[in-house]
C-alpha positions in Angstrom: -35.1 2.5 -27.6 -32.9 5.5 -26.3 -34.1 4.8 -22.7 -33.6 1.2 -23.0 -30.2 1.8 -24.1 -29.2 4.2 -21.7 -30.6 1.7 -19.1 -28.1 -1.3 -20.9 -25.3 1.3 -20.5 -25.6 1.9 -16.6 -22.6 1.4 -14.6 -21.9 -2.5 -14.0 -22.5 -1.5 -10.1 -26.2 -0.8 -10.9 -26.7 -2.7 -13.7 -28.3 -5.9 -12.6 -29.3 -7.7 -15.7 -26.0 -9.9 -15.9 -26.6 -11.0 -12.3 -30.6 -11.5 -13.2 -29.5 -13.6 -16.1 -27.0 -15.8 -14.4 -29.6 -16.4 -11.9 -32.0 -17.4 -14.0 -29.4 -20.1 -15.5 -29.5 -21.7 -11.9 -32.9 -22.0 -11.6 -33.0 -25.7 -10.7 -30.7 -25.2 -8.2 -32.3 -22.3 -6.2 -36.2 -23.6 -7.0 -38.2 -22.2 -9.7 -37.9 -18.5 -9.9 -41.8 -18.0 -11.2 -43.1 -21.0 -9.0 -46.0 -20.2 -6.7 -43.7 -20.8 -3.6 -43.3 -17.6 -1.4 -39.5 -16.4 -1.2 -37.8 -17.6 1.8 -34.3 -17.1 2.7 -33.8 -20.9 3.5 -35.0 -22.0 0.1 -33.9 -18.6 -2.5 -31.3 -17.4 -0.4 -27.9 -17.6 1.2 -27.2 -18.8 4.7 -23.4 -19.3 4.8 -21.9 -17.2 7.6 -17.9 -18.1 7.9 -17.0 -14.7 7.0 -19.1 -13.3 9.9 -17.6 -15.6 12.1 -14.1 -15.2 11.1 -14.3 -11.2 11.5 -16.2 -11.8 15.1 -13.5 -14.4 16.1 -10.7 -12.0 15.0 -8.9 -9.8 17.1 -8.0 -7.0 14.9 -11.2 -6.6 12.9 -13.5 -5.7 15.6 -12.7 -3.3 19.0 -13.6 -4.5 22.4 -16.4 -3.4 23.8 -16.1 -3.9 27.3 -18.0 -0.8 29.6 -19.7 0.4 26.3 -23.3 1.2 25.1 -24.7 0.2 21.9 -28.1 1.3 20.2 -29.2 -0.3 17.4 -32.9 0.4 15.3 -34.3 -2.6 13.7 -32.9 -6.0 15.3 -35.8 -8.2 14.2 -34.9 -12.2 13.7 -32.9 -12.9 10.5 -32.1 -8.8 10.1 -28.9 -7.4 9.4 -29.6 -5.6 12.8 -29.7 -8.7 14.6 -26.2 -9.6 13.5 -24.8 -6.0 14.4 -25.9 -6.8 17.7 -24.6 -10.3 17.9 -21.1 -8.6 17.3 -21.6 -6.4 20.2 -22.4 -8.9 22.6 -19.2 -11.1 21.3 -17.1 -8.1 22.0 -18.4 -7.7 25.7 -20.4 -4.5 25.0 -21.8 -3.4 28.9 -25.4 -2.5 27.5 -26.9 -3.2 24.0 -30.0 -1.5 23.3 -32.5 -2.9 21.2 -35.0 -0.1 19.4 -37.8 -1.6 17.8 -41.7 -1.6 17.2 -43.8 -4.1 19.2 -43.9 -7.1 16.8 -43.5 -10.9 17.1 -40.1 -10.4 14.7 -38.8 -8.2 17.4 -39.7 -10.4 20.2 -38.1 -13.4 18.6 -34.6 -11.2 17.8 -34.5 -10.0 21.7 -35.0 -14.0 22.7 -32.0 -15.0 20.4 -29.6 -12.3 21.2 -30.4 -13.0 24.9 -29.6 -16.9 24.1 -26.5 -15.7 22.6 -25.4 -13.4 26.0 -25.9 -17.0 27.6 -24.1 -19.0 25.3 -21.1 -16.4 25.2 -21.2 -15.9 28.9 -21.1 -12.2 27.7 -21.5 -9.5 30.2 -24.1 -7.6 27.9 -27.0 -6.6 29.4 -30.0 -6.3 27.0 -32.5 -3.4 27.0 -35.6 -3.2 25.2 -36.8 0.5 23.9 -39.7 0.8 22.1 -39.3 2.9 18.9 -41.5 3.1 16.1 -39.9 4.7 13.1 -43.4 5.5 11.7 -44.5 7.2 14.5 -42.6 10.3 15.5 -43.9 11.0 19.1 -42.9 7.4 19.6 -39.4 8.2 18.3 -39.3 11.2 20.8 -40.0 8.8 23.8 -37.4 6.4 22.9 -34.6 9.5 22.3 -35.6 10.2 26.1 -35.3 6.5 27.2 -32.0 6.1 25.4 -30.4 9.2 27.2 -31.8 8.2 30.2 -30.1 5.0 30.1 -27.0 6.2 28.5 -26.9 9.0 31.1 -26.3 6.3 33.7 -23.5 4.6 31.7 -21.5 7.2 30.8 -23.0 8.4 27.6 -24.0 6.3 24.1 -20.8 5.0 22.4 -22.3 3.4 19.4 -25.9 4.3 17.6 -26.5 2.2 14.5 -29.5 3.7 12.4 -30.4 0.1 10.7 -34.4 0.0 10.7 -36.0 0.1 7.4 -38.5 -1.3 4.7 -38.0 -1.4 1.1 -40.0 -0.7 -2.0 -43.2 -0.6 0.0 -46.8 1.2 -1.3 -47.3 4.8 -2.1 -48.4 5.3 1.6 -48.0 7.9 4.2 -47.3 7.8 7.9 -49.7 9.0 10.6 -47.6 12.2 10.4 -47.8 12.8 7.0 -45.1 11.7 5.5 -44.0 9.1 2.5 -43.5 6.0 4.8 -40.2 4.8 3.4 -38.7 8.2 3.9 -40.2 8.4 7.5 -39.0 5.1 8.3 -35.8 5.1 7.0 -34.3 8.4 7.1 -36.4 11.1 9.0 -37.0 9.2 12.1 -33.4 8.5 12.2 -32.5 12.2 11.7 -34.9 12.9 14.8 -33.4 9.9 16.8 -29.9 10.9 16.3 -30.6 14.8 17.0 -32.3 13.5 20.2 -29.6 11.5 21.8 -26.5 13.6 20.5 -25.8 14.9 23.7 -25.4 11.3 25.0 -23.0 10.4 21.8 -21.0 13.4 22.6 -21.0 12.6 26.3 -19.2 9.0 25.3 -16.7 10.5 23.1 -15.5 12.8 25.4 -15.2 10.0 28.4 -13.7 7.4 26.1 -12.2 8.8 23.3 -14.8 8.4 20.9 -18.3 7.6 19.8 -20.0 6.3 16.3 -23.1 7.2 14.5 -23.6 4.7 11.7 -26.2 5.0 8.8 -27.1 1.8 6.9 -27.6 2.4 3.0 -28.0 0.2 0.2 -26.8 -0.3 -3.2 -29.8 1.4 -4.2 -28.3 4.7 -2.9 -27.3 5.0 -6.7 -29.9 4.3 -8.4 -32.8 4.2 -10.1 -32.5 7.8 -10.1 -30.3 10.9 -9.3 -30.0 13.5 -7.0 -32.1 13.7 -3.4 -35.1 15.9 -4.2 -37.5 18.1 -1.6 -40.6 16.4 -2.7 -39.8 13.0 -1.0 -39.0 14.8 2.5 -42.3 17.1 2.7 -45.4 15.8 3.4 -47.9 14.4 0.7 -51.1 13.0 -0.4 -50.9 9.1 -0.9 -50.2 8.1 -4.3 -48.5 11.2 -5.1 -44.9 10.2 -5.2 -45.2 7.2 -8.3 -47.8 5.3 -7.2 -47.6 1.4 -6.5 -47.6 0.0 -10.7 -44.5 1.1 -12.1 -42.7 -2.0 -13.0 -38.7 -1.6 -11.5 -37.2 -1.4 -14.8 -39.0 1.3 -16.1 -37.7 3.2 -12.9 -34.4 2.9 -14.6 -35.8 4.8 -17.2 -37.3 8.0 -15.4 -40.4 6.5 -14.1 -41.3 7.2 -10.5 -42.3 4.1 -8.4 -41.3 2.3 -5.1 -37.8 1.7 -5.9 -37.4 5.1 -6.9 -38.7 6.2 -3.3 -36.6 3.4 -1.8 -33.4 5.0 -3.5 -34.0 8.8 -2.1 -34.2 7.0 1.4 -31.1 5.0 0.9 -29.1 8.0 -0.8 -30.7 10.2 2.2 -28.7 7.8 4.7 -25.5 7.8 3.2 -25.6 11.5 2.8 -26.5 12.1 6.1 -23.5 10.3 7.6 -21.4 12.4 5.2 -22.9 15.6 6.2 -22.9 14.6 10.0 -18.9 13.9 9.4 -18.4 16.9 7.9 -20.3 19.2 10.8 -18.4 16.8 13.6 -14.6 17.8 11.8 -15.6 21.3 12.1 -16.4 21.6 15.5 -13.6 19.6 16.2 -15.7 16.5 17.6 -14.8 13.2 18.4 -18.0 11.8 17.3 -17.5 9.4 14.2 -20.4 9.4 11.5 -20.0 6.4 9.2 -22.2 4.4 6.5 -22.0 1.1 5.0 -24.2 -1.2 2.8 -24.7 -4.9 2.9 -24.5 -5.5 -1.2 -27.2 -8.2 -1.8 -27.9 -9.9 1.4 -30.5 -12.8 2.1 -32.2 -11.0 5.1 -35.8 -10.9 6.4 -35.9 -7.4 4.2 -36.6 -9.4 1.2 -39.5 -11.4 3.2 -41.3 -8.3 4.4 -40.9 -6.6 0.8 -42.7 -9.5 -0.9 -45.7 -9.4 1.3 -48.3 -6.9 2.7 -47.5 -3.3 1.5 -44.5 -4.5 -0.1 -44.2 -4.6 -4.1 -40.9 -6.2 -4.6 -42.1 -9.2 -6.9 -41.5 -12.7 -5.3 -39.8 -13.7 -8.7 -37.2 -10.9 -8.5 -36.3 -11.5 -4.8 -36.0 -15.2 -5.7 -33.5 -14.5 -9.0 -31.6 -11.8 -7.1 -31.0 -13.4 -3.6 -29.9 -16.8 -5.5 -26.5 -14.7 -6.5 -26.5 -13.1 -2.7 -24.4 -13.5 0.4 -25.9 -14.1 3.9 -27.2 -11.8 6.1 -24.8 -12.3 8.6 -21.9 -11.3 6.1 -23.9 -8.6 4.6 -24.2 -7.0 8.2 -20.2 -6.6 8.5 -20.4 -3.8 6.3 -22.4 -1.6 9.4 -20.1 -3.7 11.5 -16.9 -2.6 10.4 -18.6 1.1 10.7 -19.4 0.1 14.0 -16.7 -1.8 15.9 -13.3 -1.8 13.7 -10.4 0.3 14.8 -9.4 1.2 11.6 -12.8 2.8 10.8 -12.6 6.9 10.3 -15.3 9.3 10.5 -16.5 9.6 7.3 -15.9 6.2 5.8 -18.3 4.4 3.6 -18.1 0.3 3.3 -19.5 -1.7 0.8 -18.8 -5.3 -0.7 -15.5 -6.1 -2.6 -17.6 -7.8 -5.3 -20.4 -5.0 -5.4 -23.1 -7.5 -4.6 -21.0 -9.8 -2.5 -17.4 -10.1 -0.3 -15.8 -8.6 2.2 -16.3 -4.9 3.3 -14.2 -2.3 1.8 -13.9 1.0 2.0 -15.2 3.1 -1.0 -15.5 6.4 0.8 -12.6 7.7 3.2 -13.0 10.6 5.7 -15.5 11.7 3.3 -13.9 11.5 0.2 -14.8 8.9 -2.8 -11.8 6.6 -3.3 -13.1 4.2 -5.5 -12.9 5.5 -9.4 -16.3 6.7 -10.7 -18.6 6.1 -7.6 -20.2 7.6 -4.6 -20.7 11.2 -6.6 -24.2 11.7 -5.4 -23.0 10.4 -1.6 -20.5 13.0 -1.6 -22.1 15.9 -3.2 -22.1 19.0 -1.0 -25.5 20.0 -2.6 -27.2 16.8 -1.6 -25.8 17.1 2.1 -26.7 20.8 2.4 -30.0 19.7 1.3 -30.5 16.9 3.4 -29.9 18.6 6.6 -32.1 21.4 5.7 -35.2 19.4 4.1 -34.7 17.0 7.5 -35.0 20.1 9.7 -37.9 21.6 8.1 -39.7 18.4 7.9 -39.4 17.5 11.4 -39.4 21.3 12.8 -36.0 21.0 14.8 -32.9 23.0 14.8 -30.3 20.3 14.9 -26.6 21.7 15.9 -24.0 19.7 16.6 
């Protein structure tokens, strides 16, 4: 009973019960939550993109990206990275590098972005770099290719670490790491270290460069501080397994959402730790992070199929109160392209789950009362860096 009371007393930014309740009441409008139909963005989510289009059309929300090189991991059709890439095109980026594993969805995303280039008559040249975040050797090869392309174009201006998976089975990659942690954090840490010289080169030539990580509201829940056991090689099914109901994870049990939380907290902490190091060295590379709130994207589709353990009923219930993938991408969009963004900033939706992006952390300091303690924690930042270096067997000196 005490655990249930603690769950009900969670801060409003992570207490999903009011949202779930309201969405169950809207069941007839959004399609039956418990029907046998699979979750789909079109039927159970939100597709309005007016706010996104207004931001892109604005002359002061996003920089002009003429002559700049942008690289984004995870640009599959319907995903948040796709819409972050669309901004780069519509703001006239010179080179847009799409870092994806080989898949039909990634190919469809590339074709969709190429169509946007042609429709907008943009000068952007799209290039695909194979980058499978579940294979460290492939990530290393991708880093070399990005450096080669960036070196021919004055450096890398923006790297958006977007690729990710959510609430999957307790599996290990071929490298031996928990699959969510490697995909969402370790491979991005490795990729960033490999292309760091290209980011520094662009910052010196053009005044700044940016490293952006894509976090989530799950950075704060269901558990607390980062834990080393999620960053080391381990046997399958030893980090909570597959059977834990998500509400029990708010009460201290381990499971797929706890593993996801660790990765998304790692993403935001990584940006803050990198910001601190850049400031100490006087570098012009900005490190920032953002989250989408509840965004109707293909992440929910993949998380309810295959190795995904997100129940279809939960996706349907939550996503009825979401905003669209384009609108959800504006958090990382502000990090990557906004003239007002500073190193050490974090952007989240104004209404917690939806709404325009606003800063909750500015220059590495939490500015929203009672929030972001885990992300700005110096202990988390030092441990994150140490554990990522140890896991990958590298030394990342900025």
